[in-house]
N, C-alpha and C positions, 0 to 999 in steps of 0.2 A: 560146713560140708560133711559129709558121710556114705561112704560106704557100700552099700551093701546085696545083699545074694550075690552072695557067691557062683552058685552054678550061671547066674547070667548078672555080671555087674552092675549093679548099679548106681549110683551117683544120684544123692536124696542133699540137693539145695536149695536153701530156703523155701522149702517145706516143698517144694514137686521131685519127682523120680524121674534120672534120663538114663537112658541103658547107655551106657558108655559104649559100645560096640559101635552104636549110631551115633557120635559126635565124631565132630571133626577132629584133623590130628591136632590142630589148638586147640583145643578142648583137652584132651589127650594131655598133653605136656604141660598145660597149665591142674589137671589132677597130676600127676607125676610130680609136677615144683609145689606143689603143694603137699606131697604125703610128705618126699621129700626134704620138706622145711620140718614135718609135722616128728619126724625125725632126729633134728639135728636139737630141736629144742628138748628134747626129751633125752639125748646125750648133754646139751648143755644145764640146764638141770638137775642132771647125776653129778655133772662136775660142776658146780655149783656147791652143788651138796660136801660132795666131800670138798674142798677148798675149806667150806666155813666150820666140818671136823678136823679136817688139818688143825685150821686156824687156832679154834676150843683149844686143840693139844699144846699147842707153842705154845698159846698163852699160859696156861694152866703150865707145862713147862718150864715158864718164866718167871711165874711167878712161885714157883716151888726155888729154884734157883732165887731168886733173893731171899726169897722166906731162907733158905737154909747161910748167904750170906751174910744178913742180920745175925743170926745167931753167931755164928763164929765170931763176927766182930763187938757182939755180946759180951760174950768168954773168952777177952780178951787180946786176942791175937792183931796184928799188926795188918795193916794188906795186903804186901806179899802173903800173910797166911801161914807163918810160920809162929806164930807166937814169941819172941824175939821182939822185945823194945830197942831200938836205938839206943844208944846210950851217947852222951854228953859233955867224959871225958875231960 
């Protein structure tokens, strides 16, 4: 479905052109619904892209955090991160 001709809006559907002004109210309602759904789909695609980018960012932050944590433990610090060993006197 595509709408062409700004001067005389025309619906192209199934290869046929239909002047919107000459269509009944139900057809016009359906056209409005399809246009609204097209807008919603674009918004959903944009939101999905935002979620994908945000997720990738959090995965990157997580990887950095784990890498930093592993480096600290390899350098001899205990789990509390103080570097003090617990003695068993």
